[in-house]
Steps between C-alpha positions, in 0.01 A plus 500: 500500500668753726433873428858576420510212251185634332659844472830366361326287239307788346606601157654831603614584142143478376376695811751780431405514129135529586569772761692701243243466223167478692576641846386179665570126498292212631629188668366145493302411811753526777285449810324172555120501580586398851748798538232733361241368747748543786561859411123565459434364850749750643266786403282458812802477736528872586815447703690419180438842354618856591224695311159436338365740230134533392546609141157675471579729793800640314332487154764246396231257371273244663666232714765487769859405555736432790871557528688217663680572831850372571585221502354436147366151425792277409379448141466868440841566650658246272319613186601861573861422574554257210330704235677823592855424361400424138253789506768736641720416194219580268420820700864611473494454122174707491668777690804492277287521189314801651830656600389507864760500790302255705643153546353219702718271725518130409314367807167585663664538840729772375210672312283497823802654681485780245131539567567520873741785442203692364267408788323234282474218751140371474450185292289534189408149383125478526186288444213654307134387516214574270139384494240542220509867387853550623766676300832682537556838346815563296782588731873468575639349825739768616573533873796740520802633312639144437293297255607180327405504127331160493246313710311168494141390546367145542137399453396277789146421379379288205350698211159386381477257797569745790419820325422663165618833363778650705762530219835647593534840330801688372474840339788675332489887475672558160636846434297708252276192435199327648561254790538131428320243719567135561270258681627153610331207663742320737465133592512392863856519623622685191704816537547815305808727514442859400635854511433684828484852358672518159699298250752579224382517146720559199431811300668679213737671746568215735295368791225697676277436796159352451270546801322188616205450738328176598163395640224241494186494297165432665447158651165383365449201731673313777800600708849582380817496714838635393848499644703813419878503537652851505870507562539849654374562854277788612561797729 
């Protein structure tokens, strides 16, 4: 099934409801095992990437990741472009609820033009790689003044067979209360959509911002590869 068909056949009403209530939504497996393997094999092809980061050197965690260079792999390009329009509609409703002036254009091409106006021209989709003992500290993927409120991650490895541990983590920093943590195990090819930096939550006086960070728990065995799709570009 083509990537655009997979995106269009998602239950976007259920996804939006989950994003409003939980701050994240999971998809059924959207990438085939063959597509996952193809993306994993790209990791050793340095010419396909613009930057490699050793996480331990920056105290980001233990592991590494590489940002794709232009042109992005065709599958990544299609997923990014096709997922953006329905997510932009949700993002605009989030901004309206929070009474924020930001609005996001209906297509990825127009949004990337907006990024370019702010000198954000470097592509941000990436592959992440963890071995036993690897983890990713809680963080937000912000690369300049323009930041899209939602992003996606796909697990490319098979849990239990290819690795153990390595749960996807989300932590919400609730005002005047202790933080709430969520740990999720994704199946191979399955995606998760989540808030980039904050999400709207209804309070007694309307909606307020709830700060969100994400990361990865420690991989206890094997190797874990992840595809991250971030919609805004970097400076």
